N, C-alpha and C positions, 0 to 999 in steps of 0.2 A: 314065718311067724303068723299065728292066728290073731284075728282081731274080732272082738265081740261086737255084734251089731249095736250101733248107737253109742259106742264109746270110742274115745280117741286112742291112738296108738300108744302103747307102753314102751317108750324108747329106752327107759332105764332098764326095764326087764329084758328087752331085746339085747342090750349091750352087756348084760351081766356075764354071759358065757361066750361072748364073741361080738363081732361087729356086723350089724344088719344093714344092708344097703337097700336103697329105694330109688326108684325113678323120680326125677325132679317133678315137683308140682303134682304129685300123686297122693298126697296125704288126704285122708278122709276128712270132710267137713260136713257138719250137719247142715242140711238145707233149712234156711230160715223161712218161716211161714209168712207169706205175703199178707200185708195188712189190707183189709178191705178198703177199697176206694169209696169215697162218698158218691152218691148218685149224681150223675151229671145234671146240672141245673143252671139256670140263669142267675148270675150274681145280682143280688139286689143292691142297687146304688143307695148307699146310706146318706142320710141327710138331705135328700131331694124330695120335693113335693110337699104336700100338706101333712101335718102330723096325723098319725094313725098307724095301724098295723101295717108292716111291710107287705108288699105283694107276694103272693104265693109263688114259690119256685116251681118252674115247669121243667120237667125232664125232657132232654133233647134226645131224639131218636138217633141211634147209631146206624140204623139201616133204613133205607127208604125204598119202597116198592118201585122198581123201574117202570117206565111208561111203555106200554105195549104199542099203542097207536097215539101219536102226538097230534091231537086235534085242538087247534086254538079255540078257546071259549068265545062265546058271543060277547062282544064288547058292551053292548047295551045291557045285557043281563048281569055282567060283572059290575057295571056302574050302579045299577039299581040295588044289587045285593050289598055293595060296599056302603051304600047310604044308610042302610038300616042295621047292619051287623056291627056289633061292638065285640071284638075278639079279645082273647087273653093277651095277644101281642100288643094291641092298642092300649089296654089297661096297664100292661107292664111298662111300656115306653112313655106313658103319659107324663111321668115326672121328668124324664130325660128331655122330652119335647119342651116342657115348660122351662127347664133350666137353659136349654139352648136358645129359646125365644127371648128369655130375659137377658142372657149374656150377650147375644149378637144382635139384639134389637130387631127381631123378626116382627113383621106386621101380622095383624090378625089373620089376614088372608093367607099368608105363607104358613102360619102355624096350622090353620085348618087344612091346607093342602097336604102337609106332612101327615097329619092324622088320617086323612082320607087315603093317602098312599099306603099307610100301614094296613088299613082295612083291605085295600086292594090286594096287597101281598098275602095277607092271611087267607083271602078268598082264592087266590090263584095258585098258591103252592100246593104240592101234592100231599105233603104230610104236615099236619098242624103243629108238630113238635120239632121240625127240622130247622136248622139254621138257613139263612137266606143268602143266596149267591148274588154278588153284585151284578152279574150278567142278567139275572132276573129283574133286578130293579131297573135296568136300562130299557125294559119293555113297557114300563109304566106310561110313557107318553101316549101310547095308543089307547089308553084308558083315561087320559087326561090326568095322569099322576105326576108327582114331583120326583126328581132323580137325586140331585146333589144333596139337598138338605135331608132327604130320607136316608141316604147312605151315611151321612154324618151321624144321624141318630142311631142307626143300627150298629155302626162301628163303636159308638160310645157305650151301647148296651152289650157289646160282646157277641152280637148275633150275626155278624157279617162274615161271609166267606169271600175274600177278595180274589176274584178270578178274572178281572178285566185285563186284557192285554194292553200293554202300553202302545201309544200310537205308532211309535217307531217299529215295534214288533209286528203290528198289523201291516204296516207298510212293507216290511221285509217279507212277510208271508205272501203278500200279493205279488211281489217282484220275483220271488224264488219258487213260485208254484210249479212251473213246468220243468224244473231242473232235475237231473238224476238224483237219487237219494244220497249218494256219497258226496256229490258236490254240494247239495243242500245242507248236509250235516257239517261240512267244512266251513261253509259260509255262516252257519249258525254259531260255530265256535268263535269265528272272527267277530261277528256282531256282538256276541255276549261279552267278549273282552273289551270291545270298544265301549259298550254301554255300562258295564259294571267295573271295568278296570281289572287289573291282575295284581295279586299280592305275592305271587311266586315268580321266581326269575324266569324270563325277563319281566320285571315289573312294568306296569303301565297305568297311567292315570285314566279315569273315565272321561269320555268325550261328551261334548254337548250333543243332544239329540239332533239338532240341526246339522252339525258336522257329520254325524253318522248317516243322516239321510242323504247328504251330498255324496258321501263315500259309496253308499250302496248304489245310488243312481249312476255313478260313474263307472262301476265295475260290472254292473248287470249286463250291458250290451256285449262285452267281451266274453263273459262267462256263458251267456246264452248262445253265442256263436260257436263256442267250443263244444257245448252240449249238442247243438244241431249237427256238428261235424262228427259226432259219434263218441266223444270223450265222456267217460263216466266219473273221472276224478281229476282234481286239479293237480295231482301228482304227475299226470301225464303231460302237462303243459311245458313247453320248452321256451327258451328266451326268444327264438325266432317267431314263435307263435304270439308271444306277448307283443313284440314290435309290430307284427302284422295286424294285430287287433286294435292298436292305438289309432285314434283319429289323426288326420294329416297335420293339423296345426290348430292354433287358437287355444282358448281357455279350456275347451273340452279335452284336448290332449293333455294339458297339465293336470287337470283333475283326474283323468283316467290313470296317468302315471302315478300320482299320489295314492289313489285308491288301490291299485294293483300292488304297488310296493308295500303298502300297509298289510294287505291281505296275505301275500306270500311270506312276508316276514313273520307274521303271527303264526301261520301254519307251520313254517320251518321251525320256529321256536318250540311249538307244541309237538314236533315230530310227526306231523300228519302228512308231510311231503318229504321227498328225499333231498331236494335241492331247491334253492330259491332262484327262479329264473330271472328275477329283476335285479339280482346282485351285480353291482358294477355297471348297471345301465345308467347312462347319463340322462339327467332330467332336462326337460325343455324349459327355457327361461320364459316366464310369463310376461307378456307385454301389458303393463299397467295402463289403464285408461286415464285420460286427462280430466280432472274434476272441473266441472263447468258451473257457473253461477246460475241461480234460479231467477225467474222473473220477479222483479221487486214488487210489482203490483199484486202478484199472487201471495207473496209473503205478507204484505201489508193487509190483504184481505183476511188471511187466516189469523193474523194477530188481533184483528178487530172482530173476530167471530162472535156471534151472539151466544154461543155455547161456551161457558166459562172453562170447561175442561180442555177444549180445543185451543182456546186462546192461551191458556197457561202452558200446555205442552209445547206449542209452537214457540212461545217466548223462551222457554227453557233451552230449546235447541238453537233458536235463532240468535240468542244473545250469549249463551254459554256452551254451545256445541255439545250437549249431552247426547248419548246414544239412546235409542228406543228402550233398550234393556235398563239403562240407568234411570230413565224417566219412570218406568213401570215399577222399579224396585225402591224408589225414594220413600223414606219414612218421614212421618211428621216431625220426628225428633232430629232429622238431618238439617232442618232449617231453624236457626235461632239468631235473633238480633240482626236480621237482614243478611245473614251469611249462610251459605250452603257448604256443608262438610261432605266431601265426596272423595273416596279413595285416598284419604290422608291429606287432601288439599282443602283449604278454606277459601271459598269463592264468594266475594261480595256480590250480592244480587243487584242487577241493574234496576233502575227505578221503574221502567215498564214491566219488568218481571214482578216486582213487588206489588204493583197495582193489580195485575191479573191474578197473583197469588191470593191477595185479600178477597178479590171477588169470588174466586173458586172456593176458598174456605167458608165464606158466608153461604154460598150455595150448598156446599157439602153438609154444613151443619143444619141447614133447613131441610134438605132432602133426606138425610139419614141422621137424625139427632141422637139415636141410641147406638150407632155402630161402634164396635170396638176394634175395627180394622186399623192397624197402625200405619198403613201405607197412605201416602199423600193423595194419589190418584186412585179412585175406586169407581166401580160401576154397580149396576143393579145386581149383578151376579156375585161380586166379591164383597159388597157392603155387609151382608149378614154373616160373613166368615172372616178369617184372618189371612187369607191368601191374597197375593197381588193380582191386579187386573191383567188381562192378556196383554202381551207385548205389542199387539197390533192396535190396542185401544189407546187413544181415540183416533189413530191415524187413518183408518179406513173410513170413518165417518167424516173426517176432515178433508179427505181427498188430496193429501200431500205426503210425500215420502220423507221420513225423518233422516235417512242417510243423505239424501240430496240436500236437505236443509242444513245438516251438519257440515257438509262439504262447502256449501255456500258461505257459511260463517267462517270456517277456517281459511278459505280462499281470500275472503275480504281482509282478514287479519294479516295474512302473508303479504298482501300488496300494501297494506297500511304501514307495516313495519319495514318494508323493503327486503324481506327475506331473512329476518332474524331467527335462525334455526333454534337457538337455545330458548328464546322466548316462546316460540310456537310449541315446542316440545313440552315446556313446563306448563304453559297455559292450558293446553288441551290434553295433556297426558299421552302424547304420541311417541312412538319409537322412532329410531333413526330412519328406517325405510319409509315409514308413513310420512314423516316430516319431509324427506327428500321428494316424495311424490308431489307435494304441494309446492315446494320450492322450484321444481322444474317448470312450473307454470308462469314464472316471472317474465320469461321472454316469449311466451306463446302469443302469436298475433291475434288470436280470437279473444284473448282476455285483456286486450289493451284498454277497452272501454272501462273495465273494472278498475284498472290502475288510474285512469284519468278521472274517474268519479270520486276517488278518495283524495282529499286534500293533502298535498305534500308528497304525492307518489307519482306524479305525472312524469313522463319521459322528458328529460332535459333536451332543449333544442340548441 
């Protein structure tokens, strides 16, 4: 059957004197004309800035001339040029800078630093119409520029190319640098699943970056030893080699067993190895350490610290045994009418905690009156944003470890109650194993002084 160009098949005419057969999905379809896309441009944020005509849209280049010789510019010349040059990038982002400054309570100095950083970027980048990579913004400190706030402005303007590696990825790259390509690719699959999780069978939840860092650190010595022995892939590793690579004893052996078991299990599930050499291998039981009390004079000194943030953080842990993560993630709305709502529990705050809380809130309001950060504890870096402060803040400045302080509080409660497991578990949100770890200290001879110092808990004679 003939078909005229530009016309559909006449099926009725074809079937008039017989049956015409066709291959499936071979019917002619007229190609649709593609609509012209609008020119690439920077979206103008509506409703921001002073009234007047919107800023002119600037076309973004699809292609950038590669650099033939990478010669870093003279820092002093860049600084001088950024002081006098007002680029289109600066004019376009001026309204966004003003909106961020008003919303997050930026100081005049911080606002000027961001504007100056935008001028530096316009001066440094190769093409005046190209988007800006986050890795290029990280180079601004050598020219006295701002990083975090500048990235926030560029992201709000739609001009940022996010190419910064996550800290755990940089750590993995450093540890796996000398491994064979096949081994490195297998480790990358494992790390990616730990970091992002897996939605296909076998499914897996994403892990905390700190947990992933411990896993990587525990398996790298064994994998490096296998690579030095001439192995190119983890598919060549046997169960005997896994046992030989494990440390003799201690917590390092337990961590290595957990890391290698996770590694080979993931690779076997993704069919990257033939057999799991850790299958059926018995794990080493970890010997838990005995929690010990802190020096009372040290705790009292930190509770009376002249810095309100240190005094509050120490009080929250010393009286209510919060973790460092819980302290950093507390919101202002979590505390109301003298009670702290945490993980579904309503905790009445102790009077010393209330006093230090009031002192910190007064200091917070005076130091950052326009901040919109909803977190209870903030610092200079997090105040002009909505993120939480670092988990190590303010413990590094205070010179005290929150985990040791938390153990001291739980230990005192265990000896004060005579080892009431149900009360300890409900009061501090502990599991059975964690509760038993503290209950085992009741008969420890080194902790007798703790029991004698608490009224009603001394050993009967």
